C-alpha positions as CSV (number, residue, x, y, z in Angstrom):
1,M,114.4,61.5,123.6
2,T,118.0,62.2,122.9
3,E,119.3,65.7,122.2
4,K,120.3,64.7,118.6
5,R,116.7,63.5,117.9
6,A,115.2,66.7,119.4
7,R,117.5,68.8,117.1
8,R,116.3,66.7,114.1
9,L,112.7,67.3,115.0
10,V,113.2,71.0,115.5
11,S,115.1,71.2,112.2
12,A,112.4,69.3,110.4
13,G,109.7,71.5,112.0
14,V,111.5,74.7,111.0
15,A,112.1,73.4,107.4
16,A,108.4,72.5,107.1
17,A,107.4,75.9,108.4
18,V,109.7,77.6,106.0
19,V,108.3,75.6,103.0
20,L,104.8,76.3,104.1
21,L,105.6,80.0,104.5
22,A,107.2,80.1,101.0
23,F,104.1,78.4,99.5
24,L,101.8,80.8,101.2
25,L,103.8,83.8,99.9
26,V,103.6,82.4,96.4
27,V,99.8,82.0,96.7
28,I,99.5,85.6,98.0
29,A,101.6,86.9,95.2
30,F,99.5,85.0,92.6
31,Q,96.3,86.3,94.1
32,M,97.6,89.9,94.0
33,V,98.5,89.6,90.4
34,C,95.0,88.1,89.6
35,L,93.3,90.9,91.5
36,L,95.3,93.6,89.7
37,Q,94.4,92.0,86.4
38,A,90.7,91.8,87.3
39,K,90.7,95.5,88.4
40,K,92.2,96.5,85.0
41,E,89.6,94.5,83.1
42,L,86.9,96.1,85.2
43,S,88.2,99.5,84.5
44,D,88.4,98.7,80.7
45,L,84.8,97.4,80.8
46,Q,83.6,100.6,82.6
47,K,85.2,102.7,79.9
48,T,83.6,100.7,77.2
49,E,80.3,100.9,78.9
50,K,80.5,104.7,79.1
51,E,81.4,104.8,75.4
52,Y,78.4,102.7,74.5
53,E,76.1,104.8,76.6
54,R,77.4,107.9,74.8
55,L,76.8,106.3,71.5
56,I,73.3,105.3,72.5
57,N,72.5,108.8,73.5
58,E,73.8,110.2,70.3
59,T,71.9,107.7,68.2
60,Q,68.7,108.4,70.2
61,D,69.1,112.1,69.3
62,E,69.5,111.2,65.7
63,I,66.4,109.0,65.8
64,D,64.4,111.8,67.4
65,V,65.5,114.2,64.6
66,W,64.6,111.7,61.9
67,L,61.2,111.0,63.4
68,E,60.2,114.7,63.2
69,E,57.7,115.5,60.5
70,W,59.9,118.0,58.7
71,K,62.8,115.6,58.4
72,I,60.5,112.9,57.0
73,E,59.0,115.3,54.5
74,E,62.5,116.5,53.5
75,A,63.6,112.9,52.8
76,A,60.4,112.2,50.9
77,R,61.0,115.3,48.6
78,K,64.6,114.1,48.1
79,Y,63.2,110.9,46.5
80,G,60.6,112.7,44.5
81,F,57.5,112.1,46.7
82,R,55.0,114.9,47.0
83,K,52.5,115.6,49.8
84,N,48.9,115.4,48.7
85,A,47.1,118.7,49.0
86,D,43.7,118.1,50.7
């Protein structure tokens, strides 16, 4: 093999390695962006989940109040119903 051909092979190898390295860097950068976006979405979903859990707890408290006998009687009196005296 001549020296000129060896230089060509080395140059081609270095060029291929540089292209491969550039491609891998682009893939890594893309993956990092996707990962950061996924983390942000997860954080948003966790915040939303906490808000819904808070709303569920508040609603359950309201349901418990409305199921109490005095509240039912109060609502019935509001609409003109009377309790039968036994």
